[in-house]
N, C-alpha and C positions, 0 to 999 in steps of 0.2 A: 857236506855240511857238518859243522861241529856243534855238539850240544852237551849239556850236563844237567844235573838236577841243581836247582837253586831255590832259595826262599825268595818269593816275589811279593812285593807290596801290591795288594789287590784292592786297596781302599777306594780307588776310582770306580771299581765295579760294584762297590758296596755303598753307594751314595755318600762317599766321603768318610764313612765310618771305618775305623781301623780293622784291617783284615790282612793276614799273611797266609801264604800257602806254598807248599812244595809244588814246583812245576818243572817240566822239562823245558829248559831255555835254549834256544838256538842262537847262533852267533853269525855275524857277517864276516867276510874275509879279513876285516881289520880287527876282529876280536870284540866288537861291541855287540851287546845283546840286541837281537832284532825281532824277537817274538817268543811266545811260550805256548805250550800245549795245555790241554785240559787236565783236570785232576786225575790221579791214577793211584793205584795201590793193588795191582794184580800181577800175577806171574803164573806160568804154567807149572813151575816146580818150587819146592822148598828152597833149593839152592838159588833160584832166581829171586825169591823174596829176601834171602840173606844178602845177596848182592845189592838189591834195592835199598835195604836198610843201611848198608855200608855207604852207598852213594848219598843217601839222605844225611847221614852223619857228616859227611864231607861238606854238604851244602850248608850245614849249620855253622861251619867255620868260615864261610865266605860272607862278604857284605850282602845285604838285602838288595835285590834288583828292583829298581823303580822305573817303569816305562812312562814316557811322556804321553800326552793326549794323541799324538800323531802316530803311535805304534799300533 
C-alpha cells in the first residue's frame, strides 16, 4: 500500500465548518486517495521527528485532498 502525508479537508467532520489537517493518506492501485489515518505528531526519536517535519513540508506543496461522502 502506498501512503504519504497530505493536507486533508476535514470540513465534513466539522459540521461543514472549515478545518484542514495533516493526515497519512493511503492510495488505491490507480493512485487515487482512498482513505486517511488519525492525527499524529509522535516519533520514537528526534531524527524521526525531523523526517516527519520534512514530509509535512512536502505535504504543503501538494493540493488539499478532499474525500467524498462515500469515503
